[in-house]
Structures are given as C-alpha cells and as structure tokens.
N, C-alpha and C positions, 0 to 999 in steps of 0.2 A: 504494500500500500504506500503510495507516494504522499509524503507530508507536505503542507505548504512550506515555502522556503523559510519564512521567519520561524515557524515552529520547528523545522528541521534543525536550524542553527542553535536554538536554545533547548532542544530536547534533552541533551546530555546534562545540562545544568539543572533542569527540572527533575531529572532522575536523581541527581546528587542530593538535592534538597529533600525530595520525597523519601528516598531510602534512609537518609540520616534521621529524618523525623520518625520514621517507622522503627528504626533501631533504638531511638530514645524511648519510645513507648514500650517496645519489647523489653528493654533493659530495666525500665521502671517496674514493669509487671513481674520480672524475674528477681527483682531486688530482695524480696523477703527470703528467697532461697539461696541466692548467690552472695548477698552482702557485698563486701569489698573485694571479692575474688575476681580478678581479671576484668576490671570495669570497662576497659577500652577494647576488649577482644571483639565484642559484637559489632564495633564500628568498622572492622575490616571488611565485613560483608558489603556494606554500601559502597566502599571504595572499589571492591572487585566488580560488583554489578555495574557501577558507573563506568569503570574502565572498559568493560566489555561492550557497553552500548553507547558510550559517549566519547571515549578516547581519553587522552592524557589531561587536557584542560579541565573538564568536569571531574575527573578522578582526583586531581589536586584540590579542587573545591570541596569534594567530599572528604578528603583527608583533613583539610583545615577545619571544616565544620565539625567533623567527628572529634577532632582534638579539642576544640573549644567547648562543645556541649558536654563532652566526656569529663573534661576538667571541671566545668561549672557544676554539673549535676552529681558527679560520682566521685570526684577527687577533692571536693571541698574548696575549689577555687585555687588560685595561685599563691595564697598566703601561706606563710610558715606558721606552724609546723605541718599544715595539711599536705604540702608537697614534700613528702618524705623521699628518701633515696629510692625506695621501691616504686613509689608512684612516678617519680621523675624518670626512672629507668623504663617503666612501662610506657610512659608517654613518648619517650625517645624511640623506643622500639616500634611503637605504633606509627610514628611519623616516618621512620625509615621504611617500614613495610608499605605505607601509603605512597611514598615517593617511588619505590621500586615497582609497585603495581601500576602506578600512573605511567611510568616509563614504558612498561611492557604493554599496557593498554594502548598507548600511543602508537607503538610499533604494530600491534595487532590491528588497530584501526587503519593505519596506513596500508598494511598488507591487504586488508579487506577491501579498502577503497581501490587499491591497485587492481585487485581481481575483478571488482565490479566494473572498473573502467575498461579492463581488457575484454570482459564479456560484452560490454556495450559496444566497444569498437569492433569486436567480432561480428555482433549482430548487424551493426551498421554496414560493415564490409559485405556481409552476405546479402543484405538487402540491396546494396549498390551493385554488387556482382550480378544479382538477378536482373536488376534494371538494365545494366549495361549490356548483358547478354541478350535480353529480350528485344532491345531496340533493333539490332541488325536482323534478328530472327523475324521481326514484324515485316520488314521489307521483303525478305526472302519468301516468307509465307504468302504474302499478298501477291507477289509476282508469280509464284508457282501455281497458286490457286487460279489466277487469271489464265495462265497458259494451259493448265490442265482442263479448263472448262471450254476452251475454244474448240471449234469443230475440227475433227481429225479427218483429213481428206487424202493426203499424200503420204508415201512411205517415210519421207523426211519428217513430216509432222508427227507421224506415229513414233518414230525414234525419239523425237524431241519430247513427246509426251512421256515415254518411258523414263527418260532422264529426269523429267520433272517429278515423276513419282518417287524416284530415288531421293531427290532433294527433299521432297515433302516428308518422306519417312524419316529422314535424318533430322529435319527441323522438329518433328514431333518427338524424336528421341532426345534431342537436346533440351526441349521444353520440359520433358518429364524429369530429366536429370536436375534441372534448375528447381523445379517444384519440390523434388525430394530433398535437395540440399537446403532449401528454405524451410521445409517442414521439420527438419532436425531442430532448428532453433525454436520454431513455434511450439513443438511438442515439449522440448526440454524446459521451456519457460512457462508452460501451461497456457499458451495463447491460442491453442486450437479449441474452438467451440463447435461442437457437433450440432447440426441442424436436424434433429431427430423427428421422424414421422413413421407411420406404418409403411414399410417398403416390402415389395414382393421380390423374393429371391430369384424367381424365374426371370424377372426383368434385369436384376443385377447380373445374372449369368449371361444373358444376351448382350447387355451393354459392355461387359468386360471382354467377352469373346470378340465382339465387333471391334473393340478398341485394339485388340491384339491380333486381329486377323491378318493385317499386312505382314507382320513379322512371321506369323505361323506359315503363311503362304510363301513368303520369301525363303524360309528354311525348308519348304516342301514337307512339312510335318503332316501327319494324319491326326486329327483331333476327334476323339469319340466323346460323346456326352450322354449322361444318364441321369434321370431325375424321377422323382415320384409321380404317380398319376394325378395327385391332387393339383387342381388348377391354381390354388392360391396358398402359398407358403410364405408367411409374413414374419418379419422381425421388426423391432423398434430400433431404427437406426438412421444414419445419414447416408442417403442414396449415393452421393458422389464419393464419399469416403469408402463405402463398401465396394463400389466398383473399383476404386483404387487398390483396395486390398487384393481382390481376385485378379485384377489385371497385372499387378506386380508379381503375384505367384505364377500366373501363366507366362509372363515375360521371362521370369527366371527359368521356368521349365523349357521354354522355347530356345532361349539363348544357350543353355547348357546341355542341349540335346543335339547330337550331330545331325546334319541335313537328312531328311527322309525319316525322321524318328516318329515315335508313337507317343502322343499325349492323351491323357484321359481326364475328364472333368466329371465328377460324380456328386450329385446332391442326394442326401438321404435324411430320414428322420431317426433320431436316436433319443427316444424318450422326450424330455423337455427341450432337447437341443436340435438344431438343424446342422447337419454335418456337410461341409464342402471339402472335397478331396481332389487335389490335383497331383497326378502321378505322371512319370515319364520314364523312358528307357535310356536316359542320357548318361552323363559322365559320373553321376553319383556324388556322394559326399564322404570324405575320409572320416574315420571314427574320431580322430582327435579334433576335427573341426565341428562335428555335430553339436557339442554343448555350447558353442560360441556363435552358431550360425545366425542368431537374431541380435547380435551385438553390432553396434555402429562400426562401420568401416572394416568389418571382417570379411575377407574373401579368400577363396582358395588360391593356390599359386597360379599366376597368370601364364597361360601358354598361348601358342599361336591360334589354336582353335577356340580360345576364350577371350578374344580381343575385345568383345563387347561386354566386359565384366561390369562396367558401370563404376559407381562410387562406393558400393557396399552399404547403401542406405535403404534399399527397397524393403528387405526383410525386417530390419528393425522398425521401420514405419508400419509394416504389416502388424507386427506384434503389438505396438502401441495403440494403433487404431482399433484392433480387435479387442484389446483390453478395455478401451474406452467404451466399447459396446457391451461389456460384461461377458465377453467370450474368451477363448484361449486358442492358441495356435501351436502346433507341434510339427516335427519333421522326422521322417524315418528314411534310412538308406542302409543297404547292406554293404556299402563301401564303394570305392572307385569302380566305375564301369557298370554298376548295378542299378543305376537310376535312383530316383528319390520320390518320396510321397509327402506332400504337405497336407495337413488336416486343420481346418478351421471349424470351431464349434461356436455357434451363436444361439443365445436363448430364443426359443420360438414363442411367438405370441399365442396365447391359449384362446380357445373358442372361436376359431376362424371359420367363416362361412365360405362356401364355394363361390367363386366368382371368375369371370372371364379374365384371361391374362391380357393386360394392355397391349395394344398393337404397337409395333415399333414406330418411331418418329419418321415421317416421310422424308425422302431425300430432297436435296436442293432443287432437283429437276421438277419437283412438284410445288415449289414455293414461288410466290410472287410472279404471276404472269405480267407481261410487259404493260398491259393496259392499266395496271395498278401501280405504275411507277411513282416514286416519291421524289420530292426535292430534298437533297441531302447536302449538308455542309461538312466537309472534312478539314480539320485544322491540325497540322502537324509540322514542326520545323524540320523534320526529316523528310526532305523532298521525295526521295525514293519511296518511302513508306506511304506518304500521302497520295502521290500520283498512282502508285500501284493499286492502292485500295480504291481510289476513285474509279480507275478503269474496271476493276472487278465489279463494282456496284453498277457501272454503266452497262456491263454485259447483261445485267438483269433488268434493264429498262429504266433505270433511275436517272434523274437529272442531277449531276454532281458538280458542286463548286468546291474548289480546293483553295485553301489559304495557308500561309506558312508562318503567320504570327497572329497574336491576339488583336492588334490594332487593325490589321487588314481584315480579319474576320468580323470585327465590329462594324467597319465601314460597309462591308458586303451585306451583313445581316440587317443593317439599318435600311437598306434599299429593297431587300428581297425577303420574302417569307420562306421558312424552311420547315419541313415536316420532321426531319431528323438531323441532329448535329453530333458528329463524333469529334471529340476534342482531346488532343494529347495534353497531358498534365504538365510535362516539363517544357513549357514554352518559354522563350526569352521574353523579358519584360514582364507583362502580365502573365501569370501562369494559368493553367487550365481551370483551377478553382475560381480564380478571380474572373476569368472570362465567362464561366458558367453563370456566376452571379450577375454579371452585366447583361448577358443574353436573356436571362430570366426577366430582367427589367424592361425589355423591349416588348411593346404590345403585340407586334406581329409574331413573336416567338413564345407567347405564353403557353401554348399547347404543344410546343416542339418537344420531341423526345430527345433528351440530352444523354449522351453516352460518353462516359469517361474512358479514355484509351491510354493505358499507362503500363510501364514496366514494374510499378510498385503494386504488390498484390496482397499486403497484409490486411487483417481485419480493421486496423486503425485507418489504413488508407481508404478502404471501402466506406467506412463510417464518415470520414472527412468528405468524400465525394457526395454522399447523401446530404450532408449539411450544406454543401455548396450549391445544391440544387440539381445534381445529376439524378437521372432515373435509374441508371445501372452503371456498374463499375466493371469494365472489361480489361483483362490483363493481356499484354503482348507476350508471345505472338498471338494474333487475334484468332479465336475459334470462329471460323466463318459460319458454321452451322448455328452457333449460339447467336451471332449477329443477325442472320436472316430470320431466326426464330423470334428475336425481339422486335424486328421491324415488320414481320409478315402481316400482323394484324393492324398496322398503322394505316389508316385511310388517308389518302392525299388530301390536302386542303382544297385543291382544285385540280382538275385533270391537266396533265402536262401536254402542251400543244404539240 
C-alpha cells in the first residue's frame, strides 16, 4: 500500500513515539512484578521495531526517548543518589545498544531501498522493453496483414503470400514471448487480476487449438482430440487466461516434438474436477529436470532441434494461472525420447444444464461489407505503422485519414467527423491521452469510438486510457480480429460517397 508522501516521511518517527509510549505503559503494568530489575530493557524493543520500519533516524529518536522516559519514570531522574553506578551502567549500555541498532537499521533500510529501486527499475525496463519491441512489430503486423488479404492471382503473388505467412507467424511468436516476459512481473507483484465468469471448456479447447494450429501444421504434427459427450462443461475462470494456459502447453508439446509427431488433447471429468491432458511423443523430459520444470527460466539443454526453446517462462505462467483458478498442474515423462504428458485439473462448476456449444467467431471475410464503411482517423508518429494500418482498413471499404501528431489530428478532426479514431499513446507533444480528451470535447466526435493503440499493456495503462476517454485499450502488435470485432457493429454517421 502506497502512503502519501508526507506520511511516508514521518512514518518512522510516529512509530518511534508510539512504540516508546506503549513500552512505558507495559513497563508500568509490569512494575509490581519487576520492581527495579532491568528498567530500561523493555525500551530496546521500540528501538528495534523503529529501526526495522523507519531506519536509523527514527531509531535514534526512539533511543533518546527511551532513555529519557526510562530515567524519568524508572530510575528516579538524574539526581544523586538515584543515579547509582548500576543505573548509570544500565543507561550507558542501553544507549550503546540503541546506537548500534540504529546503525544496523540504517544499513538495512538502505539495502531494502536499494532492492526496491532495483525491482522498480527492472519492472520499468521490462515495460519499456515490451513497448519498444511492440512498436516495430505493429508495423510488420499491419503490413503483412495487408499483403496476406490481397487477392492471390499469380505464382509470384502466391510465393509472396507464403513469405508473409512466415513473417506473420514469427510476429505472433515474438508477441507471445513479450507477453510472457511481462506476465512474470505482473504475477510476481500480484498485479494480475482475473476477469472470472462461467466459461465453457469446449470453447477454451477450440480457441487454444486454433491459436496453435499454424505451429502444429508447420511441424506436420497429427493432433487427436477427445472430450466428453456433455455439451457444456463449465468452470469459473478467465477465458483469455485459460486459453493461454492450454495454448502454452500445446506450444510446448509442438515445439519439443520432432516434425510429423503425434499430439493428443484429452478432456475428461474426474469427480469435482475437469481434467485436461496434453501428451506427445516428443523428446521427453530428463528425470533431474522434472521437479524444476515449472520454475522460471528453467529449460533443458538447448540443441539444434530445440532452437525455438523460448525464454523458459511459459510453464511457470501455466502453473501460476492454474493456481489462481484453484487448480493444479503436473507433468509426467519416462525420460528423454519418451514424450511427456501435462495434466491440468480445474474445479468444475456443479449443477450444469445442457446447452449448445457457442459457435466459433466468424472470420474476417464475413465482417464489414464495403457498403458499411466507416470514417476512421489513424494517428501514429510511426509513419510505417500508421500508413500500413490505414491501407489495411481501406481494403475493407473504410475511408481512412492518417495523421502523424496530435496537432495535425486536431486540425483534421475539427473539419471532419469520424466514426472511429485509433490513437497511438506515445505521440510527440500532446500524447494520446491528452489528444483523446481534446477529441472528446469536439461536438462532431462525441459519439466517435476512441481506441487507444499502444505498446504499454498493463492494467494501470488500460485504466488510464479509460479515464482519458478511450473506449478500448489495444496493445501493439494490433490483433486485427479484435479491431474488426470492435468496429463491426459501429454504424457510419452517414454513408461514404
């Protein structure tokens, strides 16, 4: 919990005063039993507590206060003969102990502050790393999506399309690595908040398999799936996170199985649990590695056929996310070359009624016919990303205007109405948050759908976007399916001529 700056500065001194006062009360209460025995001993406790939580300065204050009140209440004051040799020695020993503890407390406080600063710098670095990596990915992603969706008529175009698919897969792979890297920090600091609802595990399976299908097909694996006859098997969980869990395990199986391998995904009911098992006939796991397979950055020895080993983050994230859902995950392997089997257990919701399994989301070819084109404003100081995204939107019949800074965007928006505006956050001059607030103040944009487009994807970034007036917070590289899903129901203010 973050304290206000003023309170944070005086907290240690408040602790000193409070603990010394409590020590006085405690010593007075014990006086009938202890008498004159070690009257200052109890005041070492406030010094230690203050040193731990306040550092050297407050600990010195606690030492001084303890000495003064101890002498006044329990040593009869500084007058002679009250200050006997024994009392003077006890006072001197207490002061020396207080000074020593204060010094050690200062060192401890400095070490703690250094660790906190290092941790904060690490978190800032990871956030900036994610942002900087996502920016070029956004340009690549938009350009490849545009090329991928153009008509394929000649052999050269078909070859070009195949190359674009390779780039597209690698962009997705890099984006997953970035997300896993940032999730390490979020989970370690308790910043991951699950958006729980009743989710159907049939849909979880379909979404995870669809996400990993390009990798499975690339490796020419055969994937067998088996599931109960029940149409609805529900758990209480976060849909996106559970898809991430199953997709990470499938990706692990696909990567560590030689081309043409056998993968198997099985869902079954085990009492109050739903069991998801992913098995493969791949390279297996050595016995000495099995106990550590869910630890961060743990990987088997990298060989040529395991060049896609990743960062060693996927399985630890699986374990943490499953635990956050009240479940558990385990792994079994008979050793190298014997394949592996991962088992995820999730608590099943009781009393489920039969229901139809939701249909998969339609593809982009079924979204947004040309006659429903929208007026869209794209603002990004990265010219490649802005132009590529604009061209992609124009392929689907939208009228797109591109601006490269906030001032230019405001001039354009003051003259034209827009149905949708995609704004980069890291703009020069006015940033995307300030631009969103200005655009919301224009009468012709009061009903405009404002979408934040940024490389920063933490929960605090998303909350700040909402406060600035954005309707949605999109993280680079842009998920095109998500974008078209958000704008598909947006009716144009007036037909595009």
